[in-house]
N, C-alpha and C positions, 0 to 999 in steps of 0.2 A: 717827497723825501729828498733831502740834500744828498748830492753825489758824494760829498766828503763826510757825511755824518758817521759817527762811530757806530759800531755794530749793535751796541746795547746787549741786553740779556735775554733770558728765556721767559720773562714774565708775560703772562697772558693778559692782553689788554682788550676788553670787550668793546671794540669800536662800533658805533652806530652806523646805520646805513647813510645817514645824513651827516656828512663831515666835510670840511674844506680847510685848506691851509690858512694859517694865520698870517703873520708877516714878520718883520724884524722885531727883536726883543725891545721892550720899552726902554731898556738901557743902552740901545745900540749907538746913540749919539752922545752918551754921557761918559764921563770918566770916573774912576773910583780908586781909592787906596784900599788894598786888602790887608794892610798891616792890622794886627789884632786890635791895638789900641784905637785905631781910626774906625774900625768896624764897630767896636763897642760904643764909641762916641756917637755914631749915627744911630745905633739902637737906642741909646739914652735919649737923644733928641726926639726919636720917633714916639716915645712914650706919651708926649703931649699931643700927638697927632693921631692916636689910635682911633680908628673909625667905628669901633664897636658901638652899636646902638641897639642891637637886638639881644634878647635873652633866649636861652634854650627853649625850644618847644616842649610841650608836655610829653611828646613821644621820643624826645632825644635824650641820649645818655651823655652826661658831661664827662669828658676825658681830658687829660693833660699829656703833653709830650715835652720832652726835654731837648732843646736845641743846644747841644753842647759844643762849644767852640774852644779850640786850642791853638797855640802858636806853632806854626810849622815852617819848613824851609821856604815855602811860597806864600807866607802870610797866614791869615786865619784859615783854619780847617774845621769842618763840621763832621760830627760822628753820625754815621748811618748804620743801620742793621738790616740784615735780611731775615725775614720772619721764617720760622721753621716750617718745613713742608708737612709736618704732622698736625699743624693747627687747622681748625675747622674754618676759620675766616681769614681772608687775606694771606693765605699761605704763600710763601716764596716771594712776597712783595718787599720792597725796600721801604723802611720806615725809620722814625725816630724812636728811641726808648720812650715808652709811655703806656697809658692805660686808663681805666676808669677811675674817677675821683670818688673815694669812699665818703660816706656820710659825715665822718668825723674829721675830715681834712680839707684843706683848700687846694687850689690848683698847683701851687708851688710845691707843697708837701707831697702831693700825688706824683708830680713829675719826678721829683727827687727819689721818692720811694721806688717808682718803677725803674728808674735808671740803676738804682742799687740792685734791685732784684734781677733785672735782665742782663746787665753787663758788668755789675760790680763797681759802679762809679759812686763815690761818696761826694756829694756836693755841699760845700760850706755855704751857709746862708749869705755870707758877704760876697759870694761869687755869683749871685743871681743878679742879672742886669736888666731885667724887665721882661716884656713879652711881646708877641706879635698879635695881629688881629685873630680873633677866634673864627672858626669856620665850621660849617655844617656839611656832613657827608650825605650823599644821596642814597646810598645802598644800606649802610650799617646804621643810619640815623644817629650819628654821633655829633656832639657839639664839642669841638676840640680847641683847647687853649694851648698855644705854643709858649713855653717858658724858656728864655735865653739865659744860659749860664756859661761860665768858663771853667776849664780844668787845666792842670799842668800838662805840658807837652809829653807825649808818649806815656800816658797812664797805663798801668797794668789792668787789663780787662779780664773779667771772669764771666763767661757766657752761661746763661741758663739754657741748656741744650733743648729743653722742651719748648722754648719760645723763640730762640735765636739760633740761626745756622751760622751766621758770621757777622762780624762788626768791622767797619773800616772807616778811615778818615779820608776826606777828600777836600782839597783846597777850594775855597769859594771862587777863586779866579778861574779854576778849571771848569766849574759849573757854569760860569758865564761865557765860556768859549763858544764860538759859532758852530763848531762841529759837535757840540754836546746838547745845546738847548734848542728845542723847537716848540711851537704851540699850534693848536688847531681850534677851529670853531666846531662844536658838537651839538647835535640835537637828536633826541631819540624819537621825536614826533614833531614834524614840521608845523602841524596845526596847533598842538597844545603845549609843546615844550620849547621855550625860547632857547636860542643858541647861547651856549656858554663856552668860555675859554677852557681848554684843557692843555696842561703843560707837561712836557716830557724832557727828561735829562737822560741822554743816551751815553752811557759810559762804555768802556771797552768790554765789560762783562756783565753789566746790570742795566736795567732800564728803570728809572724812577718816574712815577706818574701818580695820579690821584692826589689825595690830601697832602702827602709828603712833598710832592712837586709844587703844590700851591704854596706851602709854607716856604720852601726854598725860593720860589719866585718872588714872594714878598720880601724876603730877607735880601735878595740881590737888588731889588728895586730900592730898598731902604739904603743899602750901601752906596748905590749909585745916585741917590738923591732924587729919584723919580717916583711918581705916584703909581702904586701897584693896582689901583682899583679898575674895575671893568670899564673899558671904553664902550661907546655906543656900537651896537651891531651895525655893520656896514654891508651893503649889498643885499 
């Protein structure tokens, strides 16, 4: 743990017995512009480099999340929510608006519908700017597709209390700060479970980890122009 790390929140993180520190962020030696137009330009370029080559497994549920960006005083900001403590799964965790893709919709439609239901955001189709790589979760067996969109600054939000306890905007430049981001190598079984990277964003009052942190990590790598993919396990 860094001596200068922010305190984070009360989220329960089920750390394994086998874990070790990571290292510097992949973007530590890179520079970036966090101006919204520049961020969107990097996301647009990233569309041709998406590494998705797998399809959902038969036991995975396809879900979509909305990575909503807005222009703020410090450049591009991203919308995050804290899931309600009354939910049966992932309660109290930090997430993007999102949920399961229904049979009659695509991932963009699902992400926009969930954002409207959870926080009252209406996304115009012209403000969809692409997506990030899909990811599979280990516990909930979800196949998640992040959809990137923009909204006007300071939109009025209307939270669905049964699903969302709070919603907040945070600048991308703040997420990339050295007192916010850390990562570790995790393995739940040294013999059968290969080490995997786990990412954490420690805010003043919340800790972002899991799938949400993986999406934010990729977005920050895209903005900095570095490859987000897994390095070889060392040591």
